[in-house]
N, C-alpha and C positions, 0 to 999 in steps of 0.2 A: 308590447303592453298599449291598452287601449286607454287614454283617458281624454275625459272631456271637460267644456266650460272654459272661457273668454278669459277667467283670473289665471287658470290652471295654465291655458296656452302661454300667457304673458310670465308664467313663473319658471316656464320652461327652459333650459338651453336649446338655442337654435340648433347647435352642434348636436343633440340627442335626439333630436324630432326626426323620426323617419319620413312621415308625409301625415299629412291636413287633409280631412275631410271636410267640407264645409256646404251649410245650406245652399240649395240656388238664391234662398231670400235673404241671405247672410248680408249683415250690412255695415258693419264694423272696420271702416277706413283705415285705423290705425291696425291693426292686426292682420288686415290684406294687405298694407306696407310690408308690416314687419316680415311676412312670408314672402311677398318678395321680394325683401333688400336683400334676405338671407339666402335666397332662392332657395326656399324648402317648396319640396313638391307640394302640390294639392290637385283633389278633386272635388268638382262640384256634384254634391248630391240632391236628391228630393228629399225634403225635411225628415219623410216619413220613414224614409231607409235608414240615416240617420236613429232615429227614436227606436226603431227596430234592434241594432246595434247596443244602443247603451240609450236610458232614462235623461233627462233633463239636461240635454247635451247642450242646451242655448245656441244650437247649430252649428258647432264646431266638436269634431270629434279628432282626437290627436293619437298618434303611434309611436311608441317613443323605445326606445332598448328600454331591458328589462331591468331591474336596480340593480346595478352593483354593490353588494354587501361587502363592508370589510372585515378584518380578520382583528383578532385580541393585540396582534403586535401592533397592529396601527394605532391605538389608544397613546397618545402622546404624554411623555414625563411630564410634563407639564400641567397634564390635566389631575384636578384635586376634587370632583364629586362628576361620579358614572352613575347611569341609570340602568339596573337590569330589568326586566319583565321577567317574572316567572311566568310563562304560559301562559299570557295575557289573548285573549280570541277574540276581540271588537274590534274590527278596523278604525270606527271612529273613534273609539278611546286612546288607541293608539297612533293616530295622527293629532288627536287633541294633546295628548303627553309628548309629542315630539315638536309642538307649538311651545308649548311652556318650557322646554329642554333648550328650544333657541332662544327664547324673550329670557332664561335665566343664564345664558352662557354658557349650558352645560354641550357639548362636543361628541358626544358619543351614547349610543343606549347600547345594550346588548340584550339580543335575544337567540332563545332556544332554536334550532334546527325543524325537531318537530312537534307537533301538538301547540302547535301559538299561530299566531296572528303574521302574516308577512308585509312587504310592500307591495300593496295593490293599488288599483285605481281608487278604490274610496280613502287610502291611506293616504296618499297624492294629493286628493283635492281639500281633506279634509285637514291636513299638516300648511294648507297656504301656503305654500312655498320655503317653508322653514327646514323642509327634507334635503334642501340643496345648500345648506348649512350644518345639518347635524349628519352626523357618521350611526349607522344601524350595523352594529358587530354581529353577524350570525354565528353560534357556538354548537358543536356538536352536545356537550355537556355543562350545566351550566354550575355544577360543583365544582368541576374541574378550569372553569373559568373565574368561578369564587377564588379557588386555591391558588391559582397563578398571580392574580391580582393582590393577595394578602402578603404574596412572597417579594412583592413591588412594592410593599407599604399600606395598601388599603386596609380599612377598617369595616366590615361588612354591616353594614345596619340595615338590616330588613323589617317590613312595616305587616304588621297584624296583630289584632282588637285585643290581645291579652299582654302588651307588650308594656315599657314605659313609657312614660308622658314622654314624647318627642321634648316638648321645651326645658327638661330638667335635665336633660344628655350633655353629657361635657365629651363634646365631637370630636375624633383625629382630625389629621391634620388632612390624608389622604380618605376620600366616601367611596363605598360602594353602597347605592342608593338601593333596595331591592326591593318590588312589589309584583304584587301575589295575582294571581288570575281572578276574573269579576264571580266566579261562582265558587272556585275553593279555596281563594285565599293563596298560598304559601306551599308549596309540595314539601314532604316530610322532610328529604336531603337537604333541601335545599336551608329550609328552618335551624334541622341539626347542625348544620356548617355556617349557619351565621355567627357571628358576634354578640350580637346586643338584638333581641328583637324589642323595636319603637312603636308605637301607637297613638293615633290622632286622639286625645280626650271629646265625649260624646255628652250631652247633655240631653237629647231631645231623646223620643219614644222609637226612633225608627235604627239609629246605632249602626248607621253602614254609609258608606260615602262610594259613590262611583269611581272606578281606580284612576280615572283622568285626574277626578277632583282633588283624591287622596294624590297624589302624587304632585301634583302643584302643590297644596300645602306642604310637604316635605321638603321640595327639593328647595322652598323660597324660605322656609323656618330653619334646616339646617345648614351650616355651612356659613364661609363666607360671602358678601355679596362682590 
């Protein structure tokens, strides 16, 4: 996988970097020292070559190992708030949600294998390093994953416009928070298998929020900090 940018490089684990491509005009001494100190393979190229590969690269492109997804069994018994994304599509939203989860102390985010955003270069860049501290769990079937978490004590709260005001809910000790996709909300089976539908009250004329904004409000508004 190719990712780019100075901040992204600084957030990478040097052991997972395969190669770095830098512009002949690149002048960040700290990054160059880090490359040499960690004995990272690097290639000097014309800026035009880098721009052809990735835009807005800041003169550095990094080749890293593909992201290693976790499984449902990797979720710790100590975790009491887990986020599930029901076929989210926008990598910028995904990256922003990862950042919010990391700030909130949430360790696991569940996504489906099919018809969903995955961890790519945009997600890595948008998450601004938070991906190093949050596990992304990929599952074949969201409903099966929900039911398995129910079996170990999780109560499923899914966000939708017609649910109960999230501020007035008496929450369980272990929470699975489900956020729907940008265009379609919750899928039918996920909604049917949720224990409770919750909503963010709206007073404006638009009556809709970006998925990452909704996720941030809810993950900070429910459960204990």
